[in-house]
C-alpha positions as CSV (number, residue, x, y, z in Angstrom):
1,M,-22.1,150.2,241.1
2,S,-21.1,153.1,243.1
3,A,-20.0,152.8,246.7
4,I,-21.9,154.9,249.2
5,K,-19.6,156.5,251.7
6,S,-20.7,156.7,255.3
7,I,-19.9,160.0,256.8
8,T,-19.1,159.5,260.5
9,M,-18.0,162.1,263.0
10,N,-14.7,161.5,264.7
11,E,-14.4,162.0,268.5
12,R,-12.8,165.5,268.1
13,E,-15.6,166.6,265.9
14,R,-18.3,165.2,268.2
15,I,-16.8,166.8,271.3
16,G,-16.3,170.1,269.5
17,L,-20.0,170.0,268.3
18,R,-21.2,169.4,271.9
19,I,-19.1,172.3,273.2
20,R,-20.5,174.5,270.5
21,E,-24.1,173.4,271.4
22,I,-23.5,174.3,275.1
23,M,-22.0,177.6,274.1
24,N,-25.0,178.4,271.9
25,E,-27.4,177.4,274.7
26,Q,-25.7,179.7,277.1
27,G,-25.1,182.5,274.6
28,I,-21.3,182.3,275.0
29,S,-19.0,183.4,272.1
30,T,-15.6,181.9,271.5
31,V,-14.1,185.2,272.6
32,K,-15.9,185.0,276.0
33,L,-15.0,181.3,276.4
34,A,-11.4,182.2,275.7
35,K,-11.5,184.8,278.5
36,L,-13.2,182.4,280.9
37,T,-10.7,179.6,280.3
38,G,-7.5,181.5,279.8
39,L,-7.1,179.8,276.4
40,H,-6.4,181.6,273.1
41,Q,-9.5,182.2,271.1
42,P,-8.1,180.6,267.9
43,N,-7.5,177.4,270.0
44,I,-11.1,177.4,271.1
45,Q,-12.1,177.7,267.5
46,R,-9.9,174.7,266.6
47,I,-11.4,172.6,269.4
48,I,-15.0,173.3,268.5
49,S,-14.3,172.7,264.8
50,G,-12.8,169.3,265.6
51,K,-9.4,170.2,264.2
52,Y,-7.6,170.1,267.6
53,S,-7.4,167.2,270.0
54,A,-7.9,168.7,273.4
55,G,-6.5,167.0,276.5
56,I,-8.3,166.5,279.8
57,D,-6.9,169.7,281.3
58,I,-8.2,171.8,278.5
59,L,-11.6,170.1,278.5
60,S,-11.8,170.5,282.2
61,K,-11.2,174.3,281.9
62,I,-13.9,174.5,279.2
63,G,-16.3,172.4,281.4
64,D,-15.7,174.7,284.3
65,A,-16.2,177.8,282.2
66,L,-19.5,176.3,280.8
67,E,-20.5,175.1,284.3
68,C,-20.6,171.5,283.0
69,K,-19.0,168.4,284.3
70,I,-16.4,166.9,282.1
71,D,-18.9,164.1,281.3
72,F,-20.5,166.5,278.8
73,V,-18.4,164.8,276.2
74,I,-20.0,161.4,276.7
75,K,-22.3,160.1,274.0
């Protein structure tokens, strides 16, 4: 009998996906978001891919740039 693996999204991935959704809704690229936040574009890519755990300060910068409250990461 084979075990079925449940694929669940971790919090970094969930937050990154939500940021990506908002970026897509607003037509904002990672390059533009990097300029708006003052963060490096590769770091933005790591955040939205769920490979980098962003702290509250970084999430706040992203929220400001996307004109969203930081609660955009809430489920």
